[in-house]
C-alpha positions in Angstrom: 56.5 190.6 63.2 55.2 187.3 61.5 57.7 187.8 58.6 60.7 188.1 61.0 59.7 184.8 62.8 59.6 183.1 59.4 63.0 184.3 58.4 64.6 183.1 61.7 63.0 179.8 61.4 64.2 179.4 57.9 67.8 180.2 59.0 67.9 177.7 61.8 66.6 174.9 59.6 69.2 175.7 57.0 72.0 175.9 59.8 71.0 172.6 61.4 70.3 170.6 58.1 73.9 170.5 56.8 75.6 167.1 56.1 79.3 166.7 57.1 82.0 164.9 55.2 82.5 161.2 55.8 85.2 160.0 58.5 88.1 158.9 56.2 89.9 156.0 57.8 92.0 153.8 55.5 93.7 153.9 52.2 94.9 150.8 50.4 97.3 150.5 47.4 96.8 147.7 45.2 99.6 145.9 43.3 98.2 147.4 40.0 98.4 151.0 41.5 94.7 151.4 42.2 93.9 153.1 45.6 90.9 152.2 47.7 89.6 154.5 50.2 87.4 153.5 53.2 85.3 155.7 55.3 82.5 156.0 57.8 79.4 157.8 56.5 78.3 161.0 58.1 74.9 161.5 59.9 72.0 162.7 57.7 68.8 162.8 59.7 67.1 165.1 57.3 67.9 163.1 54.1 69.6 165.9 52.5 72.6 163.8 51.0 73.4 164.1 47.4 76.8 162.5 46.7 80.4 162.2 47.7 83.1 164.0 45.7 86.6 162.3 46.0 89.6 164.7 45.5 93.1 163.6 44.7 96.5 165.2 44.4 100.1 164.1 44.1 101.3 166.7 46.6 99.8 167.6 50.0 99.5 171.3 48.9 97.4 170.5 45.7 96.0 171.3 43.4 93.3 168.6 44.3 91.0 167.5 41.5 87.8 165.4 41.6 88.6 161.9 40.6 85.3 160.4 41.2 82.0 160.5 43.1 79.7 158.2 45.0 75.9 158.8 45.0 74.8 156.5 47.9 75.4 157.7 51.4 75.9 154.2 52.8 78.6 153.3 50.3 81.8 153.3 52.4 84.6 152.7 49.7 85.9 154.2 46.6 88.6 152.8 44.2 90.7 155.3 42.3 92.1 153.4 39.2 95.5 154.3 37.8 96.5 156.4 40.7 100.2 155.8 40.3 100.4 155.1 44.0 103.1 152.5 43.1 105.4 155.4 42.1 104.7 157.8 45.0 102.3 158.6 47.6 98.9 160.1 46.5 96.8 162.4 48.8 93.0 162.2 49.1 90.0 163.8 50.9 86.2 163.6 50.4 83.5 166.2 50.6 79.8 165.7 50.8 77.2 167.3 48.5 73.7 167.8 50.0 70.4 169.6 49.5 68.4 169.4 46.2 70.7 168.9 43.2 73.8 169.1 45.5 73.8 172.7 45.8 75.5 172.6 49.2 79.1 171.2 49.9 80.6 170.0 53.1 84.0 170.9 54.4 86.7 168.5 53.4 87.4 165.3 55.3 90.8 164.6 56.7 93.4 164.2 54.0 94.9 160.8 53.9 98.2 159.9 52.2 98.7 156.6 50.6 101.6 154.6 52.2 104.5 154.6 49.7 107.1 151.8 50.4 110.6 152.5 49.3 113.5 150.1 49.4 117.1 151.0 49.9 119.5 148.3 49.2 123.1 149.6 49.4 125.8 147.3 47.8 127.4 145.1 50.4 124.8 146.2 53.1 123.9 143.3 55.5 120.1 144.1 55.1 117.3 145.7 53.1 116.1 148.9 54.6 112.3 149.6 54.2 111.2 153.3 54.4 107.6 154.3 54.4 105.2 157.0 55.6 102.1 157.3 57.8 98.6 157.9 56.3 98.1 161.0 58.3 100.3 163.4 60.3 99.7 163.3 63.1 98.6 159.7 63.2 94.9 159.3 63.3 93.6 158.5 66.9 91.8 155.5 65.4 94.9 154.0 63.7 96.8 151.1 65.3 100.1 151.7 67.2 102.3 149.5 65.0 102.9 148.9 61.3 102.9 145.4 60.1 105.8 144.3 57.8 104.8 141.6 55.2 107.3 139.7 53.1 106.6 137.5 50.1 109.1 134.5 50.2 109.0 132.0 48.7 107.0 133.2 45.7 103.2 133.5 46.3 103.8 133.0 50.1 103.2 136.1 52.2 104.0 136.3 56.0 103.7 139.0 58.6 107.2 138.8 60.0 107.6 141.9 61.8 105.7 144.9 63.6 107.1 148.3 64.5 105.9 151.8 65.5 108.8 153.3 63.3 108.7 154.5 59.8 111.5 152.2 58.7 112.7 148.7 59.0 115.8 146.8 58.2 115.4 143.2 57.1 118.6 141.1 57.0 119.2 139.2 53.9 119.2 135.6 55.1 119.3 134.0 51.7 122.1 133.7 49.2 120.0 135.0 46.2 116.1 135.3 46.1 113.3 137.3 44.9 111.7 139.2 47.7 108.6 141.4 48.0 107.5 143.6 50.9 104.4 145.5 51.9 103.5 147.6 55.0 100.0 147.7 56.5 98.4 149.8 59.2 95.2 148.7 60.9 92.3 151.0 62.0 90.0 150.3 64.9 86.9 150.3 62.5 88.3 147.2 61.0 89.7 148.5 57.8 93.5 148.3 57.0 95.7 150.7 55.1 98.4 149.1 52.9 101.3 150.3 50.9 102.5 149.4 47.4 104.3 146.2 46.9 108.1 146.7 46.5 110.8 144.0 45.9 113.4 142.6 43.6 116.2 140.0 43.5 118.5 140.4 46.4 121.8 138.7 46.8 123.8 138.2 50.2 127.2 139.7 49.5 127.9 140.3 53.1 130.4 138.1 55.1 128.8 136.7 58.3 129.5 138.4 61.6 132.2 137.1 63.8 131.0 134.7 66.3 131.4 136.1 69.8 133.2 133.5 71.9 131.5 132.8 75.2 134.4 130.7 76.7 137.1 128.2 76.1 137.5 125.6 78.7 139.3 122.5 79.6 137.3 119.4 80.6 138.4 117.1 83.4 139.6 114.6 80.8 141.9 117.2 79.1 139.5 117.9 76.1 138.8 121.5 75.1 135.4 123.0 74.8 134.8 126.1 72.8 131.4 127.9 73.0 130.2 131.1 71.2 127.1 133.1 70.7 124.9 132.8 67.5 125.8 135.7 65.1 122.8 137.7 63.7 123.1 136.3 60.2 120.2 134.0 59.6 121.7 132.0 56.6 124.7 130.7 58.6 125.0 127.0 57.5 128.1 126.0 59.4 131.1 127.0 61.5 134.7 126.4 60.8 137.1 125.5 63.6 140.6 126.8 63.4 143.7 125.9 65.6 146.9 127.8 66.0 149.6 125.2 65.1 152.9 126.6 65.4 151.7 130.1 64.4 149.7 128.8 61.5 146.0 129.1 61.6 144.9 125.6 60.4 141.3 124.5 59.9 140.7 121.3 61.8 137.0 120.7 61.8 133.5 122.2 61.2 130.2 122.4 63.1 127.0 122.1 61.0 124.0 124.2 61.8 123.5 127.8 62.8 122.3 127.0 66.3 125.1 124.5 67.1 127.5 126.7 69.1 129.7 124.3 71.0 132.8 122.4 69.8 134.8 119.8 71.6 138.5 119.3 70.8 139.0 115.6 71.6 142.6 115.5 72.5 144.6 116.0 75.8 146.9 118.6 74.5 145.5 121.1 76.9 147.2 119.1 79.7 150.7 120.0 78.3 150.3 123.4 77.0 147.8 126.3 76.3 145.6 125.5 73.3 144.4 128.2 70.8 141.1 127.3 69.0 139.1 129.8 66.9 135.7 129.8 65.1 134.3 131.6 62.0 130.9 131.3 60.4 130.1 130.4 56.7 126.7 131.5 55.2 124.6 129.9 52.5 126.5 131.7 49.7 129.8 130.3 51.0 130.8 133.7 52.4 133.3 133.2 55.3 133.4 135.4 58.4 136.3 136.6 60.4 137.4 135.0 63.7 138.8 136.1 67.0 142.4 134.9 67.6 142.3 135.5 71.3 140.5 132.3 72.7 143.2 130.4 74.5 143.0 127.8 77.2 144.5 128.4 80.6 147.4 126.2 81.2 148.0 125.5 84.8 151.4 124.5 86.1 152.1 123.3 89.7 155.5 123.2 91.5 155.6 121.5 94.9 158.0 122.7 97.6 158.5 119.8 99.8 160.3 121.7 102.5 157.7 124.4 102.8 154.7 122.1 102.2 153.6 124.6 99.5 152.4 124.2 96.0 153.1 127.2 93.7 150.5 127.5 90.9 150.9 129.6 87.8 148.8 130.0 84.7 148.4 132.3 81.6 145.8 135.0 81.9 142.4 134.3 80.5 141.7 136.8 77.6 138.6 138.6 76.5 135.9 137.0 78.7 132.5 138.7 78.3 132.1 141.6 80.8 135.6 141.1 82.2 137.3 138.9 84.9 135.9 139.0 88.5 138.5 136.5 89.8 140.2 133.2 89.4 139.0 130.5 91.7 141.4 127.7 92.9 140.1 124.1 93.4 142.0 121.1 94.9 141.4 117.4 95.4 143.3 115.2 97.9 143.7 111.5 97.1 140.8 111.6 94.7 138.4 113.4 97.0 135.9 115.8 95.5 137.3 119.1 94.4 136.8 121.9 96.9 137.4 125.6 96.4 140.6 126.6 98.5 141.0 130.2 97.4 140.6 133.0 94.9 142.8 135.7 93.4 142.9 138.2 90.5 146.4 137.4 89.7 147.8 134.6 87.6 149.6 132.7 90.4 148.6 131.3 93.8 150.5 129.7 96.6 148.8 126.7 98.4 150.0 126.5 102.0 150.0 123.4 104.3 149.7 120.9 101.5 148.9 117.4 103.1 152.3 115.4 103.0 152.6 112.2 101.0 149.4 112.7 99.2 148.2 112.8 95.5 146.9 116.5 95.2 145.3 117.8 92.0 144.5 121.4 91.1 142.5 123.4 88.5 141.7 127.1 88.1 138.3 128.5 87.1 137.9 132.1 85.8 134.6 133.9 86.5 133.4 136.9 84.7 132.2 140.1 86.6 128.5 139.2 86.8 129.3 135.5 87.5 127.4 134.3 84.3 130.3 132.8 82.5 133.2 130.6 83.7 136.0 128.7 82.1 138.4 126.1 83.5 142.0 125.3 83.2 143.6 121.9 82.7 143.9 119.7 85.8 147.4 119.2 87.1 148.4 116.8 89.9 151.5 116.6 92.3 152.6 114.0 94.8 153.5 115.8 98.0 156.6 113.6 98.9 158.3 114.5 102.1 161.9 114.3 102.8 162.9 111.3 104.9 162.7 111.5 108.7 163.5 109.4 111.6 160.8 106.8 112.4 161.1 107.5 116.2 162.7 109.5 118.8 162.4 108.3 122.5 163.2 110.1 125.7 164.8 107.4 127.7 164.7 109.4 131.1 164.3 112.8 132.5 166.2 112.8 135.9 167.0 115.6 138.3 170.8 116.1 138.8 170.7 118.9 141.3 168.4 121.7 142.2 169.1 123.8 139.1 169.6 121.1 136.5 168.1 117.9 135.0 169.4 115.3 132.7 167.5 114.3 129.6 168.7 111.3 127.7 167.2 110.5 124.2 167.4 107.7 121.7 167.0 108.4 118.0 166.3 106.2 114.9 169.4 106.8 112.7 168.2 105.0 109.6 167.2 108.4 108.3 169.4 111.6 108.5 168.0 114.8 109.9 169.1 118.2 111.0 168.8 117.2 114.6 166.4 117.4 117.6 164.5 120.3 119.2 164.1 119.6 122.9 161.0 121.2 124.5 160.2 121.9 128.2 156.9 122.7 129.9 155.7 123.2 133.4 152.1 122.3 132.6 152.4 119.6 130.0 150.5 121.7 127.5 152.5 124.8 126.7 156.0 123.7 125.5 159.0 126.0 124.6 162.2 124.9 122.8 165.1 125.0 125.2 167.8 123.7 122.8 168.6 122.2 119.5 170.8 119.2 119.4 172.5 118.7 115.9 172.3 115.3 114.3 175.7 113.6 114.6 174.9 110.0 113.4 174.8 108.5 116.9 171.7 107.1 118.4 172.0 108.3 121.9 171.8 112.0 123.0 172.3 113.8 126.3 171.3 117.2 127.4 171.7 118.8 130.8 169.1 121.4 131.4 170.5 123.9 133.7 167.7 126.5 133.9 165.2 124.9 136.3 164.2 125.0 139.9 163.9 121.3 140.8 162.8 122.1 144.4 159.5 123.9 143.3 158.4 122.5 139.9 158.1 119.2 138.1 159.1 119.5 134.4 157.8 117.9 131.2 160.2 117.3 128.3 159.7 116.2 124.7 161.8 115.9 121.6 161.0 116.6 118.1 163.0 115.6 115.0 163.7 118.3 112.4 164.1 116.7 109.1 166.6 117.9 106.5 164.3 120.7 105.5 164.1 121.9 109.1 160.5 120.9 109.5 159.3 119.3 112.7 158.5 115.6 111.9 158.7 113.0 114.5 157.6 113.6 118.0 158.9 111.7 121.2 157.0 110.5 124.2 156.7 113.0 127.0 158.7 112.6 130.1 158.0 114.2 133.4 160.4 114.6 136.4 159.6 113.8 139.9 159.1 116.7 142.5 159.6 115.4 146.1 158.2 117.4 149.1 158.8 116.6 152.8 156.6 117.7 155.6 157.4 117.6 159.3 155.3 115.8 161.7 153.3 117.8 164.1 154.3 115.6 167.2 157.5 113.9 166.5 160.5 115.9 165.3 162.2 112.8 163.9 159.2 111.8 161.7 159.1 113.0 158.2 156.3 112.7 155.6 157.3 112.3 152.0 155.1 113.0 148.9 155.9 113.0 145.2 154.2 113.0 141.7 154.1 110.1 139.3 157.1 109.8 136.9 156.0 109.8 133.3 157.7 108.7 130.2 159.0 105.1 130.6 157.9 102.9 127.6 158.1 100.0 130.1 156.1 101.8 132.7 157.1 102.4 136.4 157.6 99.3 138.4 158.1 101.2 141.7 159.8 103.9 143.6 163.0 103.7 146.0 163.3 106.1 148.8 166.9 107.2 149.7 168.4 109.3 152.5 171.2 111.6 151.6 173.4 112.4 154.6 176.0 115.1 154.2 175.7 114.8 150.4 176.2 111.1 150.5 173.4 108.9 149.2 172.8 105.7 151.0 174.0 102.6 149.1 170.6 101.1 149.3 167.1 102.5 149.7 165.6 102.9 153.1 162.3 101.8 151.6 160.5 101.1 148.3 156.9 101.6 147.2 154.8 100.1 144.4 154.1 102.1 141.1 150.9 103.6 142.5 152.2 104.7 145.9 153.5 108.2 146.0 154.1 108.8 149.7 156.3 107.5 152.6 156.8 108.2 156.3 160.3 108.0 157.8 161.9 108.3 161.2 165.3 110.0 161.4 166.2 109.4 165.0 169.0 106.9 164.1 170.6 109.5 161.8 171.0 112.1 164.5 174.7 111.6 165.2 175.6 111.4 161.6 175.5 114.9 160.4 173.6 118.1 159.9 172.6 118.0 156.3 169.9 115.5 155.6 168.0 115.1 152.4 165.6 112.6 150.8 165.6 111.4 147.2 163.0 109.3 145.2 164.0 107.1 142.3 161.5 105.8 139.8 162.4 102.4 138.4 161.3 101.4 134.9 159.4 98.1 134.5 160.3 95.4 132.1 158.9 95.6 128.6 160.6 98.6 127.0 160.4 98.0 123.2 163.8 99.5 122.9 165.3 97.3 125.5 166.0 100.0 128.1 165.7 99.7 131.8 166.0 103.2 133.3 165.7 105.1 136.6 164.8 108.6 137.0 165.5 110.7 140.1 163.7 113.4 141.9 165.1 116.6 143.5 167.0 116.1 146.8 164.4 117.5 149.4 166.4 118.9 152.3 165.1 118.8 156.0 166.3 120.9 158.8 166.9 119.4 162.2 168.0 121.8 164.9 171.6 120.9 165.9 172.1 120.0 169.6 175.3 119.3 171.7 175.2 117.5 175.0 178.3 118.5 177.1 179.3 116.5 180.3 180.1 118.9 183.3 182.7 116.7 184.9 184.8 113.7 184.4 187.5 111.6 186.3 190.4 110.4 184.3 191.2 107.9 187.0 187.5 107.1 187.8 184.6 105.7 185.9 184.1 108.5 183.5 187.5 108.7 182.1 187.0 110.7 178.9 185.2 114.0 178.5 183.3 113.8 175.2 180.6 116.1 173.9 177.6 114.3 172.1 176.4 115.9 168.8 173.0 115.6 167.2 172.6 117.0 163.6 175.7 118.9 163.7 177.9 119.6 160.6 180.9 117.5 161.3 183.0 119.4 158.8 182.8 122.6 160.7 183.2 121.3 164.2 185.9 122.3 166.8 186.3 121.7 170.5 188.9 123.7 172.5 189.6 123.4 176.2 191.5 126.2 178.3 192.9 126.2 181.9 192.2 129.1 184.3 195.3 130.8 182.9 193.9 130.8 179.4 196.3 128.2 178.1 194.9 125.7 175.6 195.1 122.2 177.0 193.0 120.4 174.4 191.6 120.8 170.8 190.0 118.6 168.3 187.8 118.6 165.1 186.6 115.1 165.5 183.4 114.7 167.3 184.3 111.2 168.2 187.6 112.2 170.0 187.3 113.1 173.7 189.7 114.7 176.3 191.3 112.4 178.8 192.7 115.2 181.0 196.2 114.9 179.5 197.8 114.8 183.0 196.4 118.1 184.1 195.5 118.8 187.7 192.2 118.7 189.3 190.6 122.0 188.5 187.8 123.8 186.7 188.4 124.2 182.9 186.7 126.3 180.1 185.6 124.8 176.9 184.6 126.5 173.7 182.7 124.6 170.9 182.1 126.0 167.5 179.9 124.3 164.9 177.6 124.8 161.9 174.0 123.7 162.0 171.8 122.4 159.2 170.8 125.9 158.2 174.5 126.7 157.6 174.6 129.0 160.7 177.9 129.2 162.8 177.1 128.8 166.5 179.4 128.8 169.6 178.8 126.9 172.9 180.7 127.9 176.0 180.9 126.4 179.5 183.1 124.8 182.3 184.0 121.2 183.0 185.4 119.8 186.3 188.4 117.5 186.1 188.4 115.2 189.2 190.7 112.6 190.6 
């Protein structure tokens, strides 16, 4: 039993007293080909360490041979001389010997591969391609995430100019000819760094620079042209050459010194008269020229003004090859040197500007915008003067006067120093909404007359205005507004002979209204003088018609507006209202007897408001024989020698309403 315990105890001590391999972390290649390994020592609490054996092979599959050993556990590096790691990668691992005389050996450490840097430089290629390997596959958990690329240029000056997680890197040759050396390093979180061999040589830039990518070509307000481009990737660009298309010949005209200077201004105003084509190419430090884009062309804007339509027609050449494509063209305008304002946009190469202000200096330019609105370019600025065709300086409505119920007379006076197509005459019932009622062609005379026969003067007052149409047919010169008089007559509630007249103001006289005349019109005959007159602000009058009772059945009133003194054209006009009719009931007073030899010798009916043109009196004896007849209301019957007797009379007449009436009765003829 005791012997079994001793055997088990010996086994456990042997099992838990092993020393592991070191934690191999970095592998450095020196310029002379020596390789230095760096590791972290293993744990050895029992003090059993004897030595480290370092194994090496030129392939990952071996055979591995011992190339050296280290006898101190705390030593963390080993340098393998003459390893040829400058020719190819070399593989390494380390094993630990422990127990007395190193009778026991640990398992191998991780196998690390030296970083071998290879350079591929194809003739004419724009860059040097660096290719290298990782120190372990997969990458050690403790290795950094990126490789650092180091370059020696100029001689003895190393710089860390790039980092990358990739196993290759392309370095653009940015010198004409130079000796360049490269090295790749990889850090570890323990603080050590793996490094590759140094590779290099003399490299020559045989590549032509890339073509500058044109951002925009634009015309400045002063007519100069600005060309802008992006910096090509070539680092050794020393200048740019500016080329201009002159009559189909690409001619060098200037240069821009410095890689980062990417704007050129062509300081002539040629872009104001035609499209300008300017190109750019790069030249590197070796004098290698690049290619250029022959598309950059300024937009040349042309403007044509249509003075009859008040329109400007704009046309321009399409902008070509704007980065990311064209979103739209935006049109800007300035009137009489005011700030330019955007007035429209289009995707076409033409645009029509409507409602151009007349007799103005108007300037335009077009701006192209790319699809993400990050780049713009402008055209030249072109200007027009929006000259109008001549037009009359004035047109004046002298008067608007009612002729009869269904017509009004409108007389006009026109400036004839300028010719025109003629006049549009407008009519309105509210003074706001006017409609054309006629066109009166221009004849060279100054005075125009029009009879408007489509009105109802008894119900409505009408507004008139005239507008001159110039030789293009455009409405140009506007007249004053004239308004007719609407007269209304109202009966008195108590006296049948009393009439109340009301009317609206007349509008339109340049000399103003001096007053209103009131006329009676009896049987279509206007009184020779007004029955009354009012001042310019009085629009009503009350009249008594009793003295007109015998004079007829048709009675009307008429108002006449009289122009005041001061008309600038020298006129003194009068405008009439409608003739407002009144209706008085016709009456006939018939005597019942008369005595030819006595005091009342004539039998004469008396008429009030009877139409005298439609009046007949006939007298018959008892046998039906006609003994007297007349159509004159002033002529009576004197008996005509007839005997005393009873006679029958028949009176026919027409009243003020146009109704035909009869009146019958008897009359006694006495001695």
